C-alpha positions, 0 to 999 in steps of 0.5 A: 266799395268801389271796384279796383281801378282797371288798367286800360288793357283790362278795360279793353278786355272787359269790352270784348267780353261783354255779354253783347259780344257773345252773339258776335263771336258765336256768329264769327265762329259759325261763319268761319266754320263754313270757310275752308281755311286749311289752305289759308293756315298752310299759306301763312305757315309757309310765309313764316317759314320762308321769311325765317329761312332767309332772315335767320342770322345763321342763314342770311349769308347763304340766302340768294337775292332770289330767295329773298325776293320769293319770300318777301313777295309773299307779303301783301304790302311789299308785293304792292310797294316793291316796284316803287321802292326799287325805282329809288333803292337797290333791292339788296339795300332794302333787304339790309333795312329789313334785317336791321329791324330784327337786329334792332330788337328794341321798342317796336315803335322805334323799329317801325319808325326806323323803316319809315325813315329809310323809305322816304319814297313811301307814305308813312302808313305804307312803310309802317305796314311793310315793317309790321308785316315783315316782323309779324311773319318773321316772329308771329308770336312776338309781333301781332299783325297790326297793319292799317286794315287792323287799325289806322291811326290816320283814319281811326278805322279798321277791324278793331274799331269795327269789332268794338261797334258791337259792344253797344256802348252808348255815346261813342262809335268804335272809332271813338272808343278805340282812339281812347287807347294809346297811340303807338304800336306797343299799345296796339300790340297789348290790345291785340294780346287781349283780343287773343285772350278773348278768342280763347274764351270764345273757343276761337283760338283754334288756329294757334298763333294765326288766330288773331289774323284769321278772325280780324281778317274775317271781321274786316271782310264783314266791314267791307261787305257792309260799308263798301261792297253794298254801297260802292260797287263801282270801285271794285271789278267784282265782289269776292267771297269772304275767303277771297278777302281773307286770303287777300288781306293776309297776302295769300293767293286768292282761290279762283272759286273765291272770285266768281267773275274771275276778275282780279280783286286788286283795283286802284283806290280799293278800300282793301289796298 
């Protein structure tokens, strides 16, 4: 008798739970245990609290522009692109566009697309990253972190495709396997929810609603070490530690001890930019 047809989500979870992945997740667990992540979790929590404070409909009227600026500058994508935005758009209008995302309360693809149309001075990917980061840290349980370093439709790369490389399925690399799944943020969110389920089974769901963030940032750091830091060092001023890369990806200050040379990590044309 044929087995029941699996849905795409079930198939994605099946891939993550393959026996070949046990060693992978065990290694991730062991390596994360060696990294002091308390400050990272505290930083992510503070980012959410600050955004929830200024963007809460009941508090919006009393939040000053400086309050907003301090909260938004905790988001990596906004910190990077705000100077470009403000050359063509008043900061107050930018806030209006962001709060409209919350008020829309519709399909996430419509929300992300709306901000992209409102910020024509940015590339589609940059505007979408801003929308996703803002929504995620405003409501972490509802909106998973799904920026381009997690998965890029443009290049087919990111932490999720790289993670799928370790399923050892013949004939396809992680990029090809992941491209077989959906093409929108709703579908991507569904895959991230399945990753959340897998992390619970591998006892890696220890950081609550930020567990996916931590694990995916670590996975992407591993990808960078193998694909860039070891072959194209010239595009970086220094090689940061894993803690440095994880902190950077999640928008947090990079600890001094995480950058051995003391030279900033953010460089033009960096693969983590």
